[in-house]
DRENMARPA-833653 format. One record per residue: residue in one letter; x, y, z of N, C-alpha, C in turn. Coordinates in steps of 0.001 Angstrom, whole numbers. Layout:
BEGIN
  resn     n.c1     n.c2     n.c3    ca.c1    ca.c2    ca.c3     c.c1     c.c2     c.c3
     A        X        Y        Z        X        Y        Z        X        Y        Z
...
END
This chain:
BEGIN
  resn     n.c1     n.c2     n.c3    ca.c1    ca.c2    ca.c3     c.c1     c.c2     c.c3
     M   -35848    96177   -68026   -35742    95181   -66360   -34941    96315   -65580
     A   -34821    96079   -64722   -34063    96907   -63606   -32657    96504   -63337
     P   -31536    97206   -63569   -30230    96925   -63384   -29969    95918   -62439
     R   -30797    95068   -61489   -30211    94309   -60748   -30989    93582   -61025
     T   -32091    92856   -61631   -32454    91447   -62175   -31721    91030   -62817
     P   -31043    91388   -63613   -30145    90167   -64079   -28980    89055   -62982
     V   -28406    90450   -61887   -27428    89841   -61164   -28762    88688   -60627
     V   -30239    89530   -59896   -30516    88474   -59005   -31042    87222   -59594
     L   -31180    87568   -60873   -31191    86352   -61705   -29981    85276   -61911
     G   -29012    86046   -61851   -27387    85455   -61820   -27453    84406   -60159
     L   -27569    85242   -59229   -27557    84521   -57943   -28402    83067   -57949
     V   -29967    83263   -57960   -30910    82324   -58305   -30510    80995   -58709
     L   -29534    81042   -60188   -29582    80036   -60899   -28237    78978   -60480
     L   -27348    80279   -59706   -26182    79731   -58636   -26538    78449   -57750
     A   -27173    79213   -56676   -28065    78335   -55821   -28515    77057   -56779
     A   -29510    77170   -57844   -30406    75892   -58060   -28936    74612   -58551
     V   -27961    75694   -59150   -27364    74477   -59562   -26115    73475   -58096
     A   -25742    74656   -57063   -25112    73974   -56054   -26360    73070   -55591
     V   -27929    73758   -55298   -28583    72452   -54570   -28879    71269   -55422
     A   -28969    71226   -57155   -29071    70227   -57781   -27315    69872   -57557
     T   -26769    69988   -57316   -24954    69603   -57405   -25079    68431   -55977
     V   -25259    69048   -54834   -25455    68508   -53422   -26242    67061   -53600
     H   -27498    67264   -54363   -28464    66588   -54557   -27865    65379   -54740
     F   -27501    65468   -56241   -26723    64529   -56946   -25742    63541   -56021
     W   -25044    64355   -55609   -23216    63536   -54571   -24708    63024   -54058
     S   -25233    63118   -52954   -25512    62580   -51782   -26786    61005   -52706
     V   -27265    60966   -53688   -28009    59777   -54241   -26599    59229   -54791
     R   -25816    59597   -55216   -24897    58932   -56538   -24914    56858   -55889
     P   -24516    56320   -56892   -24660    54749   -56555   -23128    54424   -55983
     E   -23353    53562   -54920   -21744    53437   -54649   -21617    51552   -54569
     A   -20530    51620   -54542   -19874    50221   -55246   -20117    49231   -53600
     V   -20988    47981   -53952   -20937    47222   -53090   -20353    45841   -52985
     R   -19256    45585   -52043   -18058    44729   -51682   -19240    43170   -51188
     A   -19198    42460   -52303   -19620    41221   -52254   -19092    40735   -50837
     P   -19667    39929   -50205   -19357    39081   -48889   -18193    38017   -49209
     E   -17074    37453   -48418   -16487    36750   -48515   -16756    35098   -48464
     P   -16491    34200   -48950   -17346    32926   -49023   -16690    32655   -48052
     V   -17874    31421   -47229   -17811    30888   -46207   -17371    29707   -46392
     A   -15731    29211   -45398   -15238    27676   -45627   -16344    26608   -44881
     D   -16206    25936   -46125   -17131    24926   -46039   -16965    23504   -44864
     E   -18057    23661   -43958   -17721    23621   -42763   -16884    21569   -42789
     A   -17475    21383   -43864   -15910    19948   -43850   -14755    20035   -44410
     A   -14605    20949   -44967   -13371    21527   -44628   -12423    21724   -43421
     A   -12864    22636   -42542   -12292    22651   -41257   -11880    21384   -40974
     P   -10707    21487   -39958    -9985    20399   -39314   -10752    19652   -38483
     A   -10748    18250   -38623   -11336    17761   -37625   -11234    18061   -36063
     L   -11755    18286   -34988   -11986    18407   -33674   -11935    17444   -33083
     P   -11304    16619   -32016   -11607    15709   -30795   -12517    15598   -30524
     P   -13557    14305   -30702   -15237    14694   -29904   -14749    15076   -27934
     D   -15874    15352   -27975   -16194    15870   -26584   -17048    14364   -25981
     P   -16058    14082   -25053   -16141    13484   -24023   -17491    13254   -23564
     L   -17798    14473   -22724   -19367    14374   -22308   -20322    14582   -22791
     R   -20271    15580   -24544   -21016    15587   -25657   -21660    14356   -25860
     S   -20506    13141   -26426   -20559    12050   -27302   -21144    10988   -26276
     G   -21109    11146   -25183   -21702    10116   -24156   -20106     8760   -23600
     A   -19063     9471   -24699   -17895     7965   -24442   -17167     8506   -22880
     P   -17004     7018   -22498   -16319     6750   -20906   -15001     8249   -20865
     D   -15191     8936   -19649   -13530     9741   -19838   -12443     8574   -19545
     P   -11555     9077   -20767   -10215     7830   -20633    -9498     7807   -19092
     V    -9708     8993   -18487    -9060     8647   -17091    -9811     8256   -15952
     S   -10968     8064   -16074   -11813     7668   -14855   -11914     5633   -14844
     G   -11280     5466   -15782   -10997     3670   -15172    -9709     3628   -14694
     P    -9048     2295   -14093    -7957     1880   -13728    -7268     1547   -15300
     A    -5934     1880   -14574    -5381     1549   -16072    -4260      145   -16197
     S    -4023     -394   -17120    -4367    -1797   -17965    -2973    -2040   -17117
     G    -3722    -3354   -16325    -2383    -4138   -15705    -2607    -3858   -14025
     Q    -2775    -2814   -13992    -3053    -2315   -12536    -4210    -2694   -11553
     P    -3844    -3219   -10136    -4680    -4074    -9637    -5693    -3061    -8856
     T    -7074    -3239    -8861    -7735    -2647    -7662    -8192    -3127    -6643
     S    -8848    -2222    -6268    -9085    -1981    -4303    -9558    -3312    -4196
     G    -9315    -4537    -3340    -9905    -5451    -2846    -9540    -6536    -3727
     S    -8886    -6287    -4957    -8112    -7347    -5768    -6808    -7947    -5378
     V    -6238    -7311    -4246    -4969    -8273    -3418    -5295    -9109    -1936
     G    -4883   -10652    -1909    -5366   -10455     -294    -6550   -11494     -530
     N    -6815   -11979      639    -8432   -12788      791    -9182   -11594      614
     G   -10551   -12259      398   -11632   -11322      886   -12023   -10995     1519
     S   -11312   -10951     3164   -11590    -9760     3978   -10270    -8678     4222
     G    -9607    -8638     2926    -8372    -8165     3660    -7385    -8428     4416
     Q    -7418    -8885     4929    -6737    -9329     6549    -5868   -10619     6012
     I    -4936   -10141     7023    -4286   -12312     6821    -3999   -12418     8223
     V    -3695   -13775     9053    -3682   -13664    10364    -1742   -14490    10061
     V    -1151   -13970    10921     -380   -14757    10954      538   -14712    12674
     D     1633   -15628    12834     2074   -15902    14174     3134   -15356    14212
     V     3371   -14497    15265     4943   -14485    15467     5933   -14229    17088
     S     6731   -15121    16566     7169   -16462    17553     8522   -15900    17702
     G     9111   -16298    19121    10999   -15733    19244    10954   -15000    19876
     K    12228   -13910    19255    12235   -13334    20157    12166   -11840    19428
     V    10807   -11461    20126    10509   -10122    19742     9612    -9793    21504
     H     9063    -8092    21180     8458    -8325    22649     6831    -8664    23166
     R     6186    -8534    22076     4995    -8777    21862     4470   -10080    20979
     P     5489   -11593    21210     5051   -12936    20284     3005   -12916    20385
     G     2698   -13764    19497     1690   -14340    19108      909   -13887    17900
     V     -343   -14061    17867    -1086   -14017    16378    -1450   -12694    16316
     R    -1005   -11973    15110    -1122   -10655    14582    -2072   -11143    13486
     R    -3035    -9959    13257    -4035    -9977    11973    -3444    -8557    11327
     L    -2686    -8346    10117    -2324    -7712     9229    -3241    -7420     8193
     P    -3190    -6091     7486    -3413    -5970     6050    -2725    -7344     5028
     A    -3695    -8011     4263    -3118    -8355     3293    -1935    -7646     2150
     G     -990    -8220     1745       80    -7757     1328     1154    -7415     2252
     S      875    -7594     3318     1651    -6934     4527     3429    -7628     4895
     R     4469    -7144     5011     5361    -7993     4141     5799    -8647     6309
     V     6873    -8944     6299     7669    -9184     7499     8270    -8522     8619
     E     8299    -6882     7927     9074    -5805     8577     7678    -5505     9302
     D     6346    -5866     8637     4839    -5359     9278     4908    -6413    10370
     A     4628    -7700    10585     4749    -8470    10905     5011    -8268    12713
     L     6925    -8166    12424     7763    -7641    13651     7429    -6238    14394
     D     6945    -5036    13255     6403    -4136    14011     5439    -4270    14860
     A     4603    -5301    14605     2967    -5667    15249     3417    -6181    16289
     A     4655    -6907    16818     4579    -7572    17639     5641    -6956    18433
     G     5645    -5566    18718     6637    -5302    19015     7887    -4981    19258
     G     8759    -5416    17789    10054    -4882    17156    11166    -6314    17705
     V    11981    -6381    17347    13091    -7851    17619    13488    -6776    19171
     R    14205    -7898    19688    14685    -7932    20532    15960    -7021    20615
     A    16471    -6554    21828    18145    -5976    21144    18940    -7490    21289
     G    20159    -7457    20677    21090    -8142    20537    20341    -9720    19682
     T    19296   -10071    19140    18541   -10478    18532    19927   -11316    17179
     D    20400   -11740    16345    21102   -12418    15033    19657   -12394    14225
     V    19506   -11411    13270    18442   -11316    11988    19243   -11618    10645
     T    20194   -11903    10465    21148   -11855     9436    19896   -13074     8598
     G    19743   -13855     8747    19158   -14249     7607    17727   -14131     7516
     L    17013   -13390     8430    15945   -12533     8119    15305   -11817     7068
     N    14415   -12662     5578    14364   -12030     4969    13358   -10220     5126
     R    13187    -9299     5620    12581    -8898     6176    11452    -8220     5239
     A    11716    -8217     3667    10818    -7268     2407    10015    -8936     2141
     R     9792    -9853     2309     9025   -10939     2181     7794   -10834     2614
     V     7015   -11004     1482     5603   -10862     1736     5035   -11852     2324
     L     4333   -11371     3273     3709   -12602     4669     2301   -13274     3434
     V     2134   -14741     3802     1160   -15288     3245     -224   -15565     4453
     D    -1416   -15827     4084    -2224   -16023     5561    -1942   -17061     6026
     G    -1779   -17351     7425    -1853   -18686     8708      -64   -19083     8748
     E      728   -18387     8115     2249   -18690     8595     2590   -18022    10010
     Q     4544   -19294    10167     4443   -18142    11147     6190   -17887    11110
     V     6100   -16684    11720     7412   -15495    11794     8075   -16118    12911
     A     9413   -16685    12829    10019   -17376    13991    11204   -16564    13563
     V    11927   -15729    14984    12904   -14821    15501    13679   -15369    15710
     G    15022   -15794    15443    15868   -15899    16610    16429   -16937    17223
     L    15506   -18507    16410    15613   -19822    17220    16730   -20491    17126
     P    17012   -21405    18206    18459   -22052    18065    18638   -23089    17723
     P    19500   -23556    17284    19718   -24970    16544    18550   -25834    16716
     G    17810   -26355    16086    17100   -27696    16899    15521   -27366    17505
     L    15838   -25991    17331    14208   -25893    18214    13502   -26306    16870
     P    11844   -26707    16897    10929   -26294    15793    10442   -25300    15752
     V    10121   -25427    14329     8978   -24010    14110     7795   -24905    13499
     T     6735   -25318    14402     5506   -25393    14052     4516   -24717    13107
     G     4577   -25264    11861     3564   -24623    11155     4304   -23666    10300
     T     5296   -23592    10210     6339   -22468     9243     5695   -22710     7520
     T     5326   -21583     7208     6245   -22152     5859     6512   -21367     5077
     R     7148   -22083     4120     7937   -20528     3212     8963   -20328     3495
     G     9558   -20918     4259    10713   -20895     5052    10370   -18822     6200
     G     9617   -19380     6665     9075   -18131     7903    10235   -17825     8807
     G    10724   -19391     9627    12119   -18758    10401    12839   -18678     9776
     I    13892   -18491    10840    15313   -17878    10357    16285   -18551    11657
     G    17481   -18990    10701    18843   -19567    11546    18488   -20761    11531
     S    19163   -22442    11867    19647   -23182    10932    18052   -23687    11344
     G    17044   -23563    12794    16031   -24065    12678    15229   -23633    11809
     A    15003   -22986    10851    14041   -23757    10051    14037   -24135     8612
     A    16004   -24858     8872    16471   -24846     7519    16198   -26877     7735
     G    14960   -26772     7724    14142   -28028     7390    14249   -28522     5752
     G    12963   -29492     5470    12494   -29891     4168    12378   -28900     3454
     P    11415   -29025     2322    11485   -27563     1529    10191   -26637     1802
     G     9534   -27314     2762     8193   -26591     2738     9060   -25364     4017
     G    10041   -25753     4544    10420   -24490     6084    10392   -24594     7224
     A     9829   -26309     7497     9420   -26274     8964    10926   -27073     9478
     G    10959   -27089    10788    12466   -27669    11271    12446   -28946    11759
     P    13452   -29239    11927    13216   -30951    12489    12468   -31202    14013
     S    12366   -31817    14359    11052   -31754    15364    12368   -32617    17135
     V    13001   -31239    16926    13869   -31749    18445    13695   -31287    19254
     P    13181   -31403    19874    12372   -30584    21415    13754   -29735    22385
     L    13708   -28812    22789    14557   -27821    23856    14576   -28364    24894
     S    15847   -29003    24820    16434   -29729    26510    16385   -28732    27741
     L    15094   -29030    28879    15178   -27962    29929    16748   -28045    30708
     N    17191   -29001    30865    18645   -28861    31359    19888   -28278    31177
     T    19757   -28754    29454    20769   -28098    29013    21116   -26589    28610
     A    19448   -26172    28023    19207   -25169    27073    19704   -23524    28331
     T    20209   -22776    27914    20534   -21621    28256    19206   -20688    28407
     A    19375   -19665    29339    18567   -18274    29147    18048   -18096    27626
     E    19075   -17477    26839    19102   -16846    25974    18333   -18227    24736
     Q    18238   -19614    24894    17702   -20454    23988    15930   -20358    24392
     L    16259   -20157    26247    14662   -20658    26475    13678   -19459    26318
     E    14395   -18223    26099    13855   -17503    25724    13194   -17339    24281
     T    13348   -17958    23608    13441   -18392    22710    11818   -18794    22427
     L    11272   -19671    23508     9933   -20537    23607     8770   -19409    23424
     P     7664   -19998    22867     6757   -18704    23434     6495   -19010    24561
     G     5578   -17210    24691     5652   -16293    26303     6475   -16812    26938
     V     7919   -17015    27091     9061   -17033    27890     9936   -15969    27294
     G     9634   -14685    28365    10985   -14117    28510    11812   -14115    29685
     P    12567   -12774    29768    13405   -13079    30608    13440   -13529    31716
     V    12724   -12867    32060    12579   -13244    34152    11639   -14606    34034
     L    10919   -15526    33607    10320   -16955    33425    11471   -18098    33340
     A    11812   -16698    32111    13692   -17812    31904    14339   -18728    33264
     Q    14469   -17018    33731    15500   -16710    34879    14873   -17935    36434
     H    13312   -18036    35731    12496   -18966    36895    12797   -20399    36848
     M    12843   -20652    35371    13224   -22148    34724    14659   -22289    35330
     I    15546   -21516    35158    16944   -22039    35761    17134   -21702    37357
     D    16549   -21276    37340    16395   -21460    39074    15873   -22869    39721
     Y    14640   -23252    39313    14061   -24369    39696    15275   -25616    39055
     R    15738   -25143    37826    16691   -26419    37468    17938   -26598    38285
     T    18275   -25564    38516    19381   -25174    39621    19056   -26027    41275
     E    18169   -25670    41648    17459   -26085    42950    17277   -27377    42787
     N    16593   -28183    41977    16017   -29162    41771    16939   -30393    41272
     N    18116   -30175    40885    19415   -30737    40378    18829   -30983    38913
     G    17897   -30417    38545    17438   -30717    36906    16011   -30725    36852
     F    15540   -30675    35971    14389   -31028    35411    13895   -32596    35037
     R    13316   -33721    36293    13059   -35040    35723    12144   -35299    34470
     S    11297   -34594    34385     9801   -34595    33457     9611   -33493    32664
     V     9026   -33000    31875     8235   -31473    31211     7462   -31726    32273
     D     6390   -32132    33191     5280   -32279    34075     6009   -30751    35153
     E     7540   -31102    35092     7880   -29961    36356     7977   -29055    35805
     L     7376   -28434    35041     7307   -27375    34116     5762   -26507    35134
     R     5445   -26943    35394     3957   -26654    36458     4223   -26225    37820
     Q     5308   -26818    38255     6230   -26387    39530     6664   -24822    39612
     V     6866   -24497    37654     7797   -22900    37952     7510   -22079    37849
     N     7648   -20628    38973     7297   -19737    39410     6234   -19208    38038
     G     5425   -18959    37525     4720   -18043    36072     4394   -19148    35328
     I     4224   -20116    35250     3866   -21447    34294     2725   -21874    34612
     G     1364   -21614    34288     -348   -22362    34469     -361   -22649    33722
     D    -1148   -23410    33503    -2077   -24991    33121    -1713   -24492    31110
     R    -2011   -22797    30474    -2116   -22532    29373     -670   -22651    29004
     R     -118   -21777    29335     1442   -21535    29008     2377   -23161    28971
     F     2045   -23943    29715     2294   -25277    29820     2007   -26390    28588
     A      940   -25873    28138     -110   -26745    26977     1060   -25887    26304
     D     1476   -24645    25731     2385   -24389    24865     3556   -24467    24537
     L     4014   -24629    25948     5258   -25469    26060     5904   -26742    26066
     Q     4932   -27529    26594     5029   -29187    26243     5565   -29827    25332
     P     5038   -29545    24301     5211   -29774    23237     6693   -29502    22320
     L     7151   -28391    23216     8454   -27676    22414     9500   -28138    23228
     V     9857   -28819    24586    10632   -29337    25327    10828   -30484    25567
     R    12112   -30932    26143    12118   -31865    26920    13098   -31453    28029
     P    13149   -32998    28994    13747   -32917    30534    15586   -32656    30037
END
């Protein structure tokens, strides 16, 4: 053998051993970790049902218990009709939403005239359909059709129904302030009535109201049952 032959064989052997070692290391078995068990669905905490998926009604879609719904207050039309008379700027019949109060009726009539005593008027009272709110009536002036104490002052202190005594206002003794409490009578017309009374030595009959400047047939019909000579 040549002197180099053992050396070459040794190198070949070492290379073979190295290749075998690398191959063995690459194909060695590896430990595989078992997967963690998934928690049972039944053991998971119960979640509140989704109302959109289950078809249950939305808890906030309906009205709260005891709360009125739209249209449940007042009459079927949702309006009431009241008669505002006395010392207001625009007396007459007013249509208001159901549930309105006396203060709302006064505002609809233009407000109370300056200097009018409204101490006995409950402005927070809820109005009822068909009632009359009389403001600043003098003692003895009737309040026709008033219900539930709609008028104020001693003129509304009749029976339990709230109507005052049927005592017409005297045309010959009433002051201008008292005459202004009559329906449709303002400061100017009240002064015309006093001027006629002064020039003719008083009223001899209620029919003489027709001769007062500013009183026509319609206004006379409204005043006739409320006054006397």
